[in-house]
Structures are given as C-alpha cells and as structure tokens.
C-alpha positions in Angstrom: -52.8 39.7 -3.4 -51.0 40.2 -0.1 -47.6 39.4 -1.7 -48.4 41.7 -4.6 -49.1 44.5 -2.1 -46.0 43.8 -0.1 -43.9 43.9 -3.3 -45.6 47.1 -4.4 -47.0 45.8 -7.6 -48.3 48.9 -9.4 -51.0 47.1 -11.3 -51.7 43.8 -9.4 -53.6 42.2 -12.3 -50.5 42.6 -14.5 -48.1 41.0 -11.9 -46.7 37.6 -12.6 -47.3 35.5 -9.4 -44.2 33.4 -10.0 -42.0 36.5 -10.6 -43.5 38.1 -7.5 -42.6 35.1 -5.4 -39.1 35.1 -6.8 -38.6 38.8 -6.3 -39.9 38.8 -2.7 -37.9 35.6 -1.9 -34.7 37.3 -3.1 -35.5 40.4 -1.0 -36.4 38.5 2.1 -33.3 36.2 1.9 -31.1 39.2 1.6 -32.7 40.9 4.6 -32.8 37.9 6.9 -29.8 36.0 5.7 -27.4 37.2 3.1 -26.7 40.7 4.3 -25.9 39.7 7.9 -23.5 37.4 9.7 -23.3 35.0 6.8 -21.8 37.8 4.7 -19.2 38.5 7.3 -18.4 34.8 7.3 -18.0 34.8 3.6 -16.1 38.1 3.4 -12.4 38.2 3.9 -9.2 39.4 2.4 -8.3 35.8 1.5 -10.9 33.4 0.1 -11.5 30.1 1.6 -11.2 28.6 -1.9 -7.6 29.7 -2.1 -6.5 28.3 1.2 -3.1 27.1 -0.1 -2.2 30.6 -1.2 -2.8 32.3 2.1 0.5 33.5 3.7 1.5 31.9 7.0 0.6 33.7 10.2 -2.4 35.3 8.5 -5.0 36.2 11.2 -8.0 34.0 11.0 -10.4 37.0 10.9 -9.2 38.0 7.4 -9.8 34.5 6.0 -13.3 33.7 4.6 -14.9 30.9 6.6 -17.1 29.8 3.6 -16.2 28.9 0.1 -18.0 30.5 -2.8 -19.5 27.1 -3.5 -20.8 26.9 0.1 -22.3 30.4 -0.2 -24.1 29.5 -3.4 -25.5 26.3 -1.8 -26.7 28.3 1.2 -28.3 31.0 -0.9 -30.0 28.4 -3.1 -31.3 26.5 0.0 -32.7 29.7 1.6 -34.3 30.9 -1.7 -36.0 27.5 -2.2 -37.4 27.5 1.4 -38.5 31.1 1.5 -39.9 30.9 -2.1 -41.9 27.8 -1.1 -43.4 29.5 1.9 -44.3 32.5 -0.2 -45.7 30.3 -2.9 -48.0 28.6 -0.3 -49.2 31.9 1.0 -49.7 33.3 -2.6 -51.8 30.2 -3.5 -53.6 30.1 -0.1 -52.3 26.6 0.5 -52.6 27.0 4.3 -52.9 23.3 5.1 -49.5 22.7 3.5 -48.0 25.8 5.2 -49.3 24.6 8.6 -47.9 21.2 8.0 -44.4 22.2 7.1 -44.2 24.8 9.9 -45.8 22.4 12.5 -43.0 19.9 11.8 -40.6 22.5 13.4 -42.7 23.2 16.5 -40.2 21.8 18.9 -37.0 22.9 17.2 -35.3 26.0 18.6 -37.6 26.2 21.7 -34.5 27.2 23.7 -33.5 30.0 21.3 -33.5 33.7 22.3 -36.7 35.5 21.4 -36.5 37.9 18.4 -35.1 41.3 19.2 -37.8 43.2 17.4 -36.9 46.5 19.0 -33.4 46.4 17.6 -34.5 45.6 14.1 -37.2 48.3 14.3 -34.6 50.9 15.4 -32.2 49.8 12.7 -35.0 50.1 10.1 -36.0 53.5 11.3 -32.4 54.7 11.2 -32.1 53.5 7.6 -35.4 55.1 6.7 -34.3 58.4 8.1 -31.1 58.3 6.1 -33.0 57.4 2.9 -35.6 60.2 3.5 -32.8 62.7 4.2 -31.2 61.7 0.9 -34.4 62.2 -1.0 -34.9 65.6 0.7 -31.4 66.7 -0.2 -31.9 65.6 -3.8 -35.3 67.4 -4.1 -33.8 70.7 -2.7 
C-alpha cells in the first residue's frame, strides 16, 4: 500500500504489485544513481567502446570512462537490488529486509553523512521550475 501511494496509483486495487515495484525501482535508480555522477562518467564525446578510434592527444575528460556494457551491468545491478528491497517492503517481509541491511552495518561507517539540505534545495528548485511551467501553460 505504501509503495502504491508513493507511486501515485490512482486506483490501488487495480495496481499490479510487480509492475509497481518495477516502476518505482526504475524511478529510484534514476534519481539516486543513473542521473548523477555515473552519467557523467558514461558521457563523453568519445565512447570508451571505441577507444582505438579516439584521436591522439584527446583530453581525458571527453572520453567516456565506462563502456555501454559496463553501464548496462551497473543499471541491472542497481535495479535488481532496489527492486528487491521494494519487493520486501511491498510484501512486508521485514525479517529479510532487516537481515540484508544488517549485513551492511559496518560498511561505510567512515563515509560522509547525507547532505539532505542540498538535495532538499535542489528538489525545491526543480519543483519551482515545474510549477512555473504549469502556471505559464495555464495562463
């Protein structure tokens, strides 16, 4: 029910739980992974896959650091993991969810804390732009 609400299912009883998990997984993976630094690493004037065709003295910043095959593998890995977590939440399998997350309790303990304020500001800025567009369209 929570996932259906998050995904704005118009008529929850008509929502397909598997489709809902897929749709939310795709959106979350794009938000937290695909549309960020990883996209910059994959983008470039010259593709990593065509390394032999890249002219000499080409600056490194215009060469993709990841091949398309790498990108597909990373996207699949992220979709599988996020999809599984959402599946566990959707099916109230909290023991399994606790187990898989508890396995990571010591990993990343020295990482920086999330910069919630930055993401909140970025989100608010995007929402203002979107609301302004809708206002302009309706006027």
